[in-house]
C-alpha positions in Angstrom: -19.9 -32.6 8.1 -16.9 -31.8 5.7 -15.5 -27.8 5.8 -13.7 -26.4 2.4 -10.1 -25.9 3.2 -10.3 -21.9 2.5 -12.9 -22.0 5.9 -10.3 -23.4 7.7 -7.6 -21.1 6.6 -10.1 -18.1 7.2 -11.1 -19.4 10.4 -7.2 -20.1 11.4 -6.6 -16.2 10.4 -9.2 -14.8 12.0 -8.6 -16.5 15.2 -4.8 -15.6 14.9 -5.5 -12.0 14.2 -7.7 -11.7 17.3 -5.0 -13.0 19.8 -3.3 -10.2 21.3 0.1 -9.6 19.8 2.9 -11.9 21.3 5.4 -10.4 23.2 9.5 -11.8 22.7 11.9 -12.3 25.8 13.4 -8.8 25.6 16.7 -8.4 27.4 15.0 -7.8 30.9 14.4 -11.3 30.9 16.8 -13.4 28.4 20.2 -11.2 29.1 22.6 -10.4 26.3 26.1 -10.5 26.7 27.6 -7.5 27.5 29.8 -5.7 25.0 32.9 -3.9 26.1 32.4 0.1 25.8 33.4 2.1 22.9 34.8 5.5 23.3 32.2 7.5 22.0 28.6 9.1 23.3 26.4 6.8 21.0 22.6 7.9 20.0 20.0 5.5 18.2 18.1 6.5 16.0 15.5 3.5 14.7 12.8 3.1 12.2 11.0 0.3 11.0 8.9 -0.7 7.5 7.2 -3.3 9.2 3.6 -3.5 10.6 3.1 -3.5 13.7 2.3 -5.9 15.2 3.9 -8.3 12.4 1.4 -10.7 10.9 2.9 -14.3 10.7 1.6 -16.0 7.8 3.7 -19.1 7.2 2.8 -22.9 7.6 -0.7 -24.2 8.1 -3.3 -22.1 10.2 -2.2 -23.4 13.8 0.9 -20.8 13.1 -0.9 -17.6 12.3 -0.1 -15.4 15.1 1.0 -11.5 15.6 4.1 -10.5 17.3 5.5 -7.5 18.9 8.9 -7.1 15.8 9.2 -3.7 16.0 8.9 -2.7 19.9 11.7 -5.7 20.4 14.1 -4.7 17.9 14.3 -1.3 19.3 14.7 -2.7 23.1 17.4 -5.3 22.3 19.4 -2.7 19.9 18.7 0.0 22.9 20.1 -2.1 25.8 23.4 -3.1 23.6 23.6 0.7 23.1 23.4 1.3 27.1 26.5 -0.7 27.0 28.3 0.3 24.2 28.5 4.1 24.5 30.1 6.4 27.0 27.9 8.7 28.1 30.7 11.0 29.6 32.9 10.8 26.7 33.1 13.9 24.5 33.1 12.1 21.3 29.4 11.5 19.7 28.6 9.0 17.2 25.2 8.1 15.9 23.9 4.4 15.4 20.8 4.7 12.6 19.1 1.5 12.3 16.2 1.0 9.8 14.4 -2.6 9.8 13.4 -2.9 6.3 11.7 -6.3 6.1 11.7 -9.7 7.9 10.2 -12.8 6.0 9.0 -16.2 7.7 9.4 -19.8 6.1 7.9 -23.1 7.2 8.3 -26.8 5.5 6.9 -29.7 6.3 8.3 -32.9 5.3 5.7 -35.8 5.1 5.0 -38.5 7.4 6.8 -41.0 8.5 4.9 -44.1 7.2 4.4 -47.2 9.5 5.9 -50.2 8.6 4.3 -52.2 6.0 3.2 -55.9 6.7 3.0 -58.8 4.7 -0.2 -59.1 4.9 -0.8 -55.6 4.3 -3.2 -55.3 7.1 -3.8 -52.1 9.8 -2.0 -54.5 12.3 1.1 -53.0 10.5 0.2 -49.7 12.2 0.6 -50.8 15.3 4.1 -50.9 15.0 4.6 -54.8 15.3 3.7 -54.9 18.9 2.0 -58.3 19.9 1.7 -57.4 23.1 0.6 -53.9 22.9 -2.0 -55.6 20.6 -2.6 -58.1 23.2 -3.6 -55.8 25.5 -5.8 -53.7 24.0 -7.7 -56.0 22.8 -8.4 -57.3 26.5 -8.6 -54.6 28.2 -11.5 -53.1 25.5 -9.1 -50.5 23.9 -8.1 -51.9 20.7 -10.0 -49.1 19.0 -8.3 -45.9 21.2 -5.0 -47.6 20.2 -5.8 -47.8 16.6 -7.0 -44.4 16.8 -3.5 -43.1 18.2 -1.6 -44.9 15.8 -3.6 -43.1 13.0 -2.5 -39.8 14.7 0.9 -40.9 14.6 0.9 -41.5 11.2 -0.2 -37.7 10.6 2.6 -36.4 12.6 5.6 -34.8 10.2 8.8 -36.5 9.7 10.2 -33.2 10.3 9.3 -29.5 10.3 11.7 -26.3 9.6 10.9 -23.3 10.5 12.9 -20.3 9.8 13.1 -15.9 9.4 14.9 -13.5 7.6 15.8 -10.4 8.7 17.4 -7.3 6.9 18.4 -3.6 8.2 20.5 -1.1 7.2 22.7 0.5 9.8 24.5 3.9 9.3 27.3 5.1 11.4 28.4 8.8 11.6 30.5 10.2 14.3 33.6 12.4 15.3 36.3 11.3 13.7 34.6 8.2 11.8 34.4 7.6 8.1 30.1 7.4 7.7 29.5 3.8 7.5 26.1 2.4 5.6 26.1 -1.7 5.7 23.0 -4.2 5.2 22.7 -6.5 7.7 20.8 -10.1 6.7 20.2 -12.3 9.8 18.8 -15.5 9.5 17.6 -17.9 12.1 16.2 -21.5 11.6 14.6 -24.6 13.8 14.3 -28.1 13.1 12.0 -29.8 14.5 11.9 -34.0 14.3 9.1 -36.7 14.1 10.6 -37.7 17.9 10.5 -34.3 18.9 7.0 -33.4 17.8 4.8 -31.0 20.3 1.6 -29.7 19.1 2.5 -26.6 21.2 5.6 -25.2 19.8 6.0 -27.3 16.6 3.9 -24.2 15.2 4.9 -21.3 17.1 7.5 -18.6 15.8 7.9 -16.9 18.5 11.5 -18.7 19.5 12.4 -18.1 15.8 11.3 -14.5 15.6 13.2 -13.9 19.0 16.7 -15.5 18.0 16.5 -13.9 14.2 16.1 -10.5 16.2 19.2 -11.7 18.7 21.5 -12.6 15.8 20.7 -9.3 14.4 21.6 -7.3 17.4 24.8 -9.5 17.7 25.6 -8.1 14.2 24.9 -4.4 14.6 27.0 -4.5 18.1 29.6 -6.3 16.4 29.7 -3.7 13.8 29.4 -0.4 16.2 32.5 -2.1 17.8 34.7 -2.1 15.0 33.9 1.0 13.5 34.3 3.0 17.1 37.3 1.7 18.4 
C-alpha cells in the first residue's frame, strides 16, 4: 500500500526528533591547531540564539536529526581561549561571542541515467555487460541483478550539503580599541554518485563540525590580530 509523501515526511521528522542529539567531535577528539599566546588574560562571554539541540530540517527525511551545536561551539572557543590567554598577565580583555544564526542547505542533482540501448529494452540498465547478464541468467539471479540496477539508477548524480554560521564578535580590554565584527563561516560538502554511501550521504555531522571549526579559526585570528 502506498503511503502519502507527507506521512513519510512526518515519520522521518518524528524519528529524527526521537533520537538523542548528535554530539560533534570536540577539540579533545579532533584537536585544533594551537594559536600563539597573546599578552592578555582573556575572559570568554558566550551566548547563543540557537535552540539547543539544533534541528536539521534540510534535505530528505533521512537527513533530519538533532545536533548539540551550542555546547560544541562553546567548547571549541574555550579550548582556543586557553591557548590565547596569558592568565598571569596584568592586562585583561574580554571576548564576547554571540551565535546568532545557523542554516543548513541540501541539493540533490538528479540521477545518472543508464546508457540507452538502440532497442530501448531494459537490458540497457545492465550497463551493456553481456557476461554479467549471462552469468546472472545461468545462476537464476537475473531478477536480483535487475533490481540492483534499478536501485543504482535512483542514486543521485551528486549531493551538495552545506551550512552557514553567523556570529557577532566583540573584543574589549586594557589599551584596546573596542571591536565589534560579524563572522560568517561556511562549509560545503559534495558527494558524487561514485562516493554515495547512505550511512553518511544524508548526515550533517561532518558539515556542521567543519562549519564550527571554520568559525572558530576566524574568531581566533581576530583575537590574535586585535590583542597583539
